[in-house]
GUMINU-259706 format. One record per residue: residue number from 1; residue in one letter; chain; x, y, z of N, C-alpha, C in turn. Coordinates in steps of 0.2 Angstrom, whole numbers, plus 5000, padded with zeros to 4 digits. Last residue first. Example, Ala and Ser with C-alpha at 12.3 -4.5 7.8 and 13.67 -1.06 7.14 Angstrom:
2
<atom 2, 'S', 'A', <5064, 4989, 5035>, <5068, 4995, 5036>, <5064, 5000, 5039>>
<atom 1, 'A', 'A', <5066, 4972, 5039>, <5062, 4978, 5039>, <5066, 4984, 5039>>
end
This chain:
165
<atom 165, 'A', 'A', <5006, 5353, 4985>, <5002, 5348, 4981>, <4995, 5355, 4976>>
<atom 164, 'K', 'A', <5022, 5361, 4985>, <5015, 5363, 4987>, <5011, 5357, 4982>>
<atom 163, 'K', 'A', <5037, 5353, 4989>, <5032, 5357, 4984>, <5026, 5356, 4985>>
<atom 162, 'L', 'A', <5049, 5361, 5001>, <5045, 5356, 4997>, <5040, 5357, 4992>>
<atom 161, 'V', 'A', <5066, 5367, 4996>, <5057, 5368, 4997>, <5053, 5363, 4999>>
<atom 160, 'A', 'A', <5083, 5371, 4997>, <5078, 5366, 4997>, <5070, 5367, 5000>>
<atom 159, 'L', 'A', <5091, 5382, 4986>, <5087, 5379, 4993>, <5081, 5376, 4992>>
<atom 158, 'A', 'A', <5106, 5380, 4977>, <5101, 5382, 4978>, <5096, 5380, 4984>>
<atom 157, 'I', 'A', <5120, 5389, 4972>, <5116, 5386, 4978>, <5110, 5386, 4975>>
<atom 156, 'N', 'A', <5135, 5390, 4963>, <5129, 5388, 4963>, <5124, 5386, 4968>>
<atom 155, 'G', 'A', <5148, 5393, 4968>, <5142, 5400, 4966>, <5135, 5397, 4966>>
<atom 154, 'F', 'A', <5160, 5389, 4978>, <5153, 5387, 4977>, <5148, 5392, 4976>>
<atom 153, 'G', 'A', <5173, 5397, 4980>, <5168, 5393, 4974>, <5164, 5391, 4973>>
<atom 152, 'N', 'A', <5171, 5401, 4995>, <5175, 5393, 4993>, <5174, 5392, 4985>>
<atom 151, 'Q', 'A', <5163, 5412, 4994>, <5170, 5412, 4996>, <5174, 5406, 4995>>
<atom 150, 'Q', 'A', <5150, 5404, 4995>, <5153, 5408, 4988>, <5162, 5410, 4991>>
<atom 149, 'L', 'A', <5151, 5399, 5007>, <5151, 5394, 5003>, <5153, 5399, 4994>>
<atom 148, 'T', 'A', <5151, 5411, 5015>, <5155, 5405, 5015>, <5156, 5401, 5010>>
<atom 147, 'F', 'A', <5139, 5416, 5010>, <5145, 5421, 5010>, <5151, 5414, 5010>>
<atom 146, 'M', 'A', <5129, 5404, 5015>, <5130, 5408, 5007>, <5136, 5410, 5007>>
<atom 145, 'V', 'A', <5131, 5407, 5030>, <5132, 5400, 5027>, <5132, 5403, 5018>>
<atom 144, 'K', 'A', <5127, 5422, 5032>, <5134, 5419, 5034>, <5138, 5411, 5029>>
<atom 143, 'E', 'A', <5114, 5418, 5030>, <5119, 5424, 5025>, <5127, 5421, 5025>>
<atom 142, 'L', 'A', <5110, 5411, 5040>, <5110, 5407, 5030>, <5114, 5414, 5029>>
<atom 141, 'V', 'A', <5111, 5417, 5051>, <5114, 5410, 5048>, <5113, 5409, 5041>>
<atom 140, 'R', 'A', <5102, 5429, 5048>, <5112, 5429, 5046>, <5114, 5423, 5049>>
<atom 139, 'Y', 'A', <5091, 5422, 5050>, <5093, 5427, 5040>, <5099, 5426, 5043>>
<atom 138, 'E', 'A', <5088, 5409, 5058>, <5089, 5417, 5057>, <5093, 5417, 5052>>
<atom 137, 'I', 'A', <5078, 5397, 5054>, <5083, 5398, 5054>, <5084, 5408, 5053>>
<atom 136, 'K', 'A', <5063, 5390, 5051>, <5062, 5397, 5060>, <5071, 5397, 5059>>
<atom 135, 'R', 'A', <5065, 5383, 5042>, <5058, 5388, 5038>, <5061, 5394, 5047>>
<atom 134, 'D', 'A', <5080, 5376, 5039>, <5073, 5374, 5043>, <5069, 5383, 5040>>
<atom 133, 'G', 'A', <5086, 5372, 5022>, <5088, 5376, 5029>, <5078, 5377, 5032>>
<atom 132, 'Q', 'A', <5097, 5365, 5013>, <5089, 5364, 5018>, <5089, 5368, 5023>>
<atom 131, 'I', 'A', <5104, 5371, 5000>, <5105, 5371, 5007>, <5098, 5369, 5010>>
<atom 130, 'T', 'A', <5115, 5361, 4990>, <5108, 5363, 4989>, <5107, 5365, 4998>>
<atom 129, 'V', 'A', <5128, 5367, 4976>, <5126, 5363, 4984>, <5119, 5367, 4984>>
<atom 128, 'A', 'A', <5136, 5360, 4964>, <5132, 5364, 4967>, <5130, 5363, 4972>>
<atom 127, 'P', 'A', <5156, 5359, 4964>, <5149, 5357, 4963>, <5142, 5362, 4966>>
<atom 126, 'A', 'A', <5167, 5370, 4956>, <5164, 5367, 4962>, <5157, 5365, 4961>>
<atom 125, 'A', 'A', <5173, 5364, 4939>, <5168, 5369, 4942>, <5166, 5366, 4949>>
<atom 124, 'G', 'A', <5184, 5351, 4937>, <5180, 5355, 4935>, <5176, 5361, 4939>>
<atom 123, 'V', 'A', <5201, 5345, 4935>, <5195, 5347, 4940>, <5189, 5353, 4937>>
<atom 122, 'E', 'A', <5202, 5334, 4922>, <5204, 5342, 4925>, <5198, 5342, 4929>>
<atom 121, 'Q', 'A', <5209, 5316, 4926>, <5204, 5323, 4923>, <5205, 5328, 4926>>
<atom 120, 'G', 'A', <5216, 5305, 4931>, <5218, 5310, 4925>, <5212, 5315, 4920>>
<atom 119, 'K', 'A', <5211, 5300, 4942>, <5207, 5298, 4935>, <5210, 5301, 4929>>
<atom 118, 'L', 'A', <5219, 5308, 4952>, <5219, 5300, 4949>, <5218, 5298, 4943>>
<atom 117, 'A', 'A', <5214, 5321, 4949>, <5222, 5320, 4946>, <5221, 5310, 4947>>
<atom 116, 'A', 'A', <5201, 5318, 4953>, <5202, 5320, 4948>, <5210, 5320, 4945>>
<atom 115, 'I', 'A', <5202, 5317, 4968>, <5200, 5312, 4963>, <5202, 5312, 4957>>
<atom 114, 'E', 'A', <5210, 5328, 4970>, <5215, 5322, 4971>, <5210, 5318, 4967>>
<atom 113, 'A', 'A', <5196, 5336, 4969>, <5207, 5338, 4966>, <5210, 5331, 4965>>
<atom 112, 'R', 'A', <5189, 5334, 4979>, <5188, 5332, 4972>, <5196, 5334, 4967>>
<atom 111, 'Q', 'A', <5201, 5336, 4990>, <5195, 5330, 4989>, <5195, 5328, 4981>>
<atom 110, 'Q', 'A', <5197, 5350, 4989>, <5205, 5346, 4988>, <5204, 5339, 4989>>
<atom 109, 'L', 'A', <5185, 5353, 4994>, <5188, 5354, 4985>, <5194, 5352, 4985>>
<atom 108, 'V', 'A', <5183, 5347, 5004>, <5180, 5344, 4999>, <5184, 5346, 4991>>
<atom 107, 'A', 'A', <5193, 5356, 5012>, <5195, 5349, 5011>, <5190, 5345, 5006>>
<atom 106, 'K', 'A', <5185, 5367, 5010>, <5191, 5368, 5006>, <5194, 5359, 5006>>
<atom 105, 'L', 'A', <5173, 5366, 5018>, <5174, 5367, 5011>, <5180, 5364, 5007>>
<atom 104, 'R', 'A', <5181, 5364, 5031>, <5178, 5359, 5028>, <5177, 5359, 5019>>
<atom 103, 'E', 'A', <5183, 5378, 5032>, <5189, 5373, 5033>, <5185, 5366, 5029>>
<atom 102, 'D', 'A', <5172, 5384, 5032>, <5176, 5386, 5027>, <5183, 5379, 5027>>
<atom 101, 'L', 'A', <5165, 5377, 5044>, <5162, 5376, 5036>, <5168, 5379, 5031>>
<atom 100, 'T', 'A', <5174, 5385, 5052>, <5172, 5378, 5053>, <5171, 5374, 5045>>
<atom 99, 'A', 'A', <5172, 5400, 5050>, <5179, 5396, 5049>, <5177, 5387, 5048>>
<atom 98, 'I', 'A', <5159, 5407, 5040>, <5161, 5403, 5047>, <5168, 5399, 5046>>
<atom 97, 'V', 'A', <5161, 5425, 5037>, <5165, 5418, 5036>, <5165, 5413, 5042>>
<atom 96, 'P', 'A', <5159, 5438, 5042>, <5154, 5434, 5039>, <5156, 5427, 5036>>
<atom 95, 'G', 'A', <5164, 5439, 5059>, <5166, 5440, 5051>, <5160, 5436, 5050>>
<atom 94, 'E', 'A', <5160, 5436, 5073>, <5161, 5442, 5071>, <5160, 5443, 5062>>
<atom 93, 'T', 'A', <5151, 5421, 5080>, <5158, 5426, 5074>, <5156, 5432, 5073>>
<atom 92, 'G', 'A', <5140, 5417, 5086>, <5147, 5421, 5089>, <5150, 5424, 5086>>
<atom 91, 'L', 'A', <5132, 5413, 5075>, <5131, 5418, 5078>, <5136, 5422, 5083>>
<atom 90, 'V', 'A', <5140, 5402, 5074>, <5139, 5405, 5069>, <5137, 5411, 5070>>
<atom 89, 'E', 'A', <5140, 5394, 5088>, <5145, 5397, 5084>, <5146, 5401, 5078>>
<atom 88, 'D', 'A', <5125, 5390, 5089>, <5129, 5398, 5093>, <5135, 5399, 5089>>
<atom 87, 'I', 'A', <5124, 5381, 5080>, <5122, 5390, 5078>, <5124, 5395, 5083>>
<atom 86, 'S', 'A', <5139, 5372, 5077>, <5134, 5373, 5078>, <5129, 5382, 5079>>
<atom 85, 'A', 'A', <5146, 5366, 5062>, <5148, 5370, 5066>, <5140, 5372, 5069>>
<atom 84, 'V', 'A', <5146, 5354, 5056>, <5150, 5359, 5055>, <5152, 5362, 5059>>
<atom 83, 'P', 'A', <5139, 5336, 5058>, <5139, 5343, 5060>, <5145, 5347, 5060>>
<atom 82, 'E', 'A', <5136, 5328, 5043>, <5141, 5329, 5048>, <5140, 5335, 5051>>
<atom 81, 'S', 'A', <5129, 5323, 5032>, <5126, 5320, 5039>, <5130, 5323, 5045>>
<atom 80, 'G', 'A', <5131, 5337, 5023>, <5129, 5329, 5023>, <5127, 5329, 5030>>
<atom 79, 'L', 'A', <5136, 5348, 5034>, <5137, 5347, 5029>, <5135, 5337, 5028>>
<atom 78, 'M', 'A', <5126, 5358, 5045>, <5129, 5351, 5045>, <5131, 5350, 5036>>
<atom 77, 'V', 'A', <5124, 5367, 5059>, <5125, 5367, 5052>, <5129, 5361, 5049>>
<atom 76, 'A', 'A', <5112, 5366, 5071>, <5118, 5365, 5071>, <5119, 5366, 5061>>
<atom 75, 'R', 'A', <5099, 5369, 5077>, <5105, 5369, 5082>, <5111, 5367, 5080>>
<atom 74, 'D', 'A', <5089, 5373, 5071>, <5090, 5373, 5077>, <5098, 5375, 5080>>
<atom 73, 'D', 'A', <5098, 5369, 5054>, <5094, 5368, 5059>, <5093, 5372, 5063>>
<atom 72, 'I', 'A', <5104, 5365, 5038>, <5102, 5369, 5042>, <5098, 5370, 5050>>
<atom 71, 'A', 'A', <5112, 5356, 5028>, <5106, 5357, 5033>, <5111, 5362, 5036>>
<atom 70, 'L', 'A', <5121, 5354, 5010>, <5121, 5358, 5017>, <5115, 5358, 5020>>
<atom 69, 'V', 'A', <5127, 5342, 5000>, <5118, 5345, 5002>, <5122, 5349, 5009>>
<atom 68, 'L', 'A', <5127, 5346, 4982>, <5132, 5344, 4987>, <5128, 5347, 4992>>
<atom 67, 'T', 'A', <5119, 5336, 4971>, <5123, 5340, 4974>, <5123, 5339, 4980>>
<atom 66, 'A', 'A', <5107, 5333, 4959>, <5112, 5329, 4962>, <5117, 5334, 4964>>
<atom 65, 'E', 'A', <5094, 5342, 4955>, <5098, 5338, 4953>, <5104, 5337, 4958>>
<atom 64, 'P', 'A', <5076, 5343, 4960>, <5082, 5346, 4961>, <5087, 5339, 4955>>
<atom 63, 'S', 'A', <5064, 5347, 4946>, <5067, 5343, 4948>, <5074, 5344, 4952>>
<atom 62, 'G', 'A', <5052, 5362, 4943>, <5057, 5359, 4943>, <5059, 5353, 4948>>
<atom 61, 'D', 'A', <5041, 5368, 4949>, <5042, 5362, 4944>, <5047, 5357, 4943>>
<atom 60, 'A', 'A', <5037, 5376, 4964>, <5042, 5375, 4957>, <5039, 5368, 4954>>
<atom 59, 'T', 'A', <5030, 5382, 4974>, <5025, 5377, 4969>, <5033, 5378, 4961>>
<atom 58, 'S', 'A', <5036, 5377, 4991>, <5036, 5379, 4984>, <5031, 5377, 4978>>
<atom 57, 'M', 'A', <5039, 5376, 5010>, <5034, 5376, 5003>, <5035, 5378, 4997>>
<atom 56, 'P', 'A', <5054, 5374, 5020>, <5046, 5379, 5017>, <5044, 5376, 5011>>
<atom 55, 'L', 'A', <5055, 5360, 5030>, <5058, 5366, 5025>, <5051, 5370, 5021>>
<atom 54, 'A', 'A', <5061, 5359, 5044>, <5054, 5359, 5042>, <5056, 5363, 5035>>
<atom 53, 'L', 'A', <5068, 5345, 5055>, <5068, 5352, 5048>, <5064, 5352, 5047>>
<atom 52, 'G', 'A', <5068, 5333, 5063>, <5067, 5340, 5064>, <5068, 5346, 5061>>
<atom 51, 'P', 'A', <5078, 5324, 5053>, <5074, 5325, 5059>, <5074, 5330, 5063>>
<atom 50, 'P', 'A', <5085, 5330, 5036>, <5089, 5327, 5045>, <5080, 5327, 5048>>
<atom 49, 'P', 'A', <5078, 5328, 5021>, <5080, 5331, 5026>, <5081, 5329, 5032>>
<atom 48, 'V', 'A', <5082, 5320, 5006>, <5078, 5320, 5014>, <5081, 5323, 5019>>
<atom 47, 'I', 'A', <5081, 5322, 4991>, <5082, 5325, 4995>, <5079, 5323, 5001>>
<atom 46, 'S', 'A', <5082, 5310, 4978>, <5079, 5311, 4983>, <5083, 5316, 4989>>
<atom 45, 'E', 'A', <5088, 5315, 4962>, <5092, 5312, 4968>, <5085, 5314, 4972>>
<atom 44, 'A', 'A', <5075, 5310, 4948>, <5081, 5316, 4951>, <5082, 5311, 4958>>
<atom 43, 'G', 'A', <5072, 5293, 4946>, <5071, 5302, 4944>, <5076, 5305, 4949>>
<atom 42, 'G', 'A', <5073, 5281, 4947>, <5074, 5283, 4939>, <5074, 5289, 4939>>
<atom 41, 'G', 'A', <5072, 5273, 4958>, <5079, 5276, 4955>, <5080, 5281, 4950>>
<atom 40, 'V', 'A', <5060, 5272, 4958>, <5061, 5276, 4964>, <5068, 5279, 4963>>
<atom 39, 'Y', 'A', <5056, 5262, 4948>, <5052, 5268, 4948>, <5057, 5274, 4952>>
<atom 38, 'T', 'A', <5067, 5253, 4952>, <5067, 5257, 4945>, <5064, 5262, 4945>>
<atom 37, 'T', 'A', <5060, 5247, 4962>, <5067, 5251, 4962>, <5069, 5255, 4956>>
<atom 36, 'L', 'A', <5048, 5242, 4957>, <5049, 5247, 4963>, <5054, 5250, 4963>>
<atom 35, 'L', 'A', <5051, 5235, 4948>, <5050, 5239, 4947>, <5048, 5247, 4951>>
<atom 34, 'F', 'A', <5058, 5226, 4959>, <5061, 5227, 4953>, <5058, 5234, 4950>>
<atom 33, 'L', 'A', <5049, 5221, 4967>, <5055, 5225, 4967>, <5057, 5228, 4963>>
<atom 32, 'L', 'A', <5039, 5215, 4958>, <5035, 5220, 4961>, <5043, 5224, 4963>>
<atom 31, 'L', 'A', <5046, 5204, 4952>, <5044, 5208, 4949>, <5043, 5216, 4951>>
<atom 30, 'T', 'A', <5047, 5196, 4965>, <5055, 5199, 4962>, <5052, 5205, 4957>>
<atom 29, 'T', 'A', <5031, 5194, 4969>, <5037, 5198, 4971>, <5043, 5203, 4968>>
<atom 28, 'L', 'A', <5031, 5185, 4957>, <5028, 5192, 4956>, <5033, 5197, 4959>>
<atom 27, 'M', 'A', <5038, 5175, 4960>, <5042, 5178, 4953>, <5035, 5186, 4953>>
<atom 26, 'D', 'A', <5034, 5170, 4972>, <5042, 5174, 4971>, <5042, 5178, 4965>>
<atom 25, 'M', 'A', <5022, 5167, 4968>, <5021, 5174, 4972>, <5028, 5176, 4974>>
<atom 24, 'L', 'A', <5024, 5156, 4959>, <5020, 5161, 4957>, <5022, 5168, 4959>>
<atom 23, 'K', 'A', <5028, 5148, 4968>, <5034, 5149, 4962>, <5030, 5154, 4961>>
<atom 22, 'K', 'A', <5018, 5145, 4975>, <5024, 5149, 4981>, <5029, 5150, 4976>>
<atom 21, 'K', 'A', <5008, 5139, 4966>, <5008, 5146, 4970>, <5014, 5149, 4973>>
<atom 20, 'R', 'A', <5017, 5134, 4952>, <5014, 5132, 4958>, <5013, 5140, 4961>>
<atom 19, 'L', 'A', <5010, 5131, 4935>, <5015, 5136, 4939>, <5012, 5133, 4949>>
<atom 18, 'G', 'A', <5010, 5117, 4927>, <5006, 5122, 4931>, <5012, 5125, 4933>>
<atom 17, 'G', 'A', <5016, 5106, 4920>, <5008, 5108, 4916>, <5007, 5115, 4919>>
<atom 16, 'G', 'A', <5024, 5089, 4923>, <5024, 5097, 4923>, <5019, 5100, 4922>>
<atom 15, 'V', 'A', <5027, 5077, 4934>, <5021, 5078, 4930>, <5019, 5087, 4929>>
<atom 14, 'S', 'A', <5031, 5075, 4945>, <5036, 5075, 4940>, <5033, 5077, 4934>>
<atom 13, 'L', 'A', <5020, 5075, 4955>, <5025, 5080, 4958>, <5031, 5079, 4950>>
<atom 12, 'R', 'A', <5014, 5064, 4953>, <5009, 5067, 4953>, <5015, 5074, 4953>>
<atom 11, 'A', 'A', <5022, 5054, 4955>, <5020, 5054, 4947>, <5019, 5062, 4947>>
<atom 10, 'V', 'A', <5025, 5054, 4967>, <5031, 5055, 4964>, <5029, 5055, 4956>>
<atom 9, 'A', 'A', <5014, 5049, 4972>, <5016, 5056, 4973>, <5020, 5058, 4969>>
<atom 8, 'R', 'A', <5012, 5036, 4967>, <5007, 5042, 4966>, <5010, 5048, 4966>>
<atom 7, 'S', 'A', <5021, 5031, 4973>, <5023, 5029, 4966>, <5019, 5036, 4965>>
<atom 6, 'K', 'A', <5018, 5031, 4987>, <5023, 5035, 4986>, <5025, 5036, 4978>>
<atom 5, 'K', 'A', <5007, 5024, 4985>, <5005, 5030, 4989>, <5011, 5033, 4989>>
<atom 4, 'R', 'A', <5011, 5011, 4983>, <5010, 5014, 4979>, <5007, 5020, 4978>>
<atom 3, 'G', 'A', <5019, 5009, 4993>, <5022, 5009, 4990>, <5020, 5012, 4983>>
<atom 2, 'R', 'A', <5010, 5004, 5004>, <5015, 5013, 5005>, <5016, 5013, 4997>>
<atom 1, 'M', 'A', <5004, 4993, 4999>, <5000, 5001, 4999>, <5003, 5006, 5000>>
end
């Protein structure tokens, strides 16, 4: 009796013809992940503000391009995700240049020059910079940040905003 049941089970498994539910679900899941990755990765760079930073609203239609991101919240000025200067430092300096940001920007430009030299290419213009500034930051802070950027050759400066629906 056992031998018959076993042979029938083997015969059922060996007969092709249809897709199993599990294989079909695996295929659909893979297809869905591929489409989501393609859709999300196909557009412009997604700019995600740091937690606690509320960007202003805008009605602009254009998409942002890949840039160097500088974030300003109520506590610090950050280049990428690295804090560069506290807001108290920025407001406490006499001149229009933020010394710690100035040093970091020079390091970024030096790094770009070294990479270009290794590749045997010429160093192009400084990359564009996108400032993600909280709605409530003081204008003096934004002014000093922009002045420091321009002193280091970063003339193409954009302000990140949220698009109104």
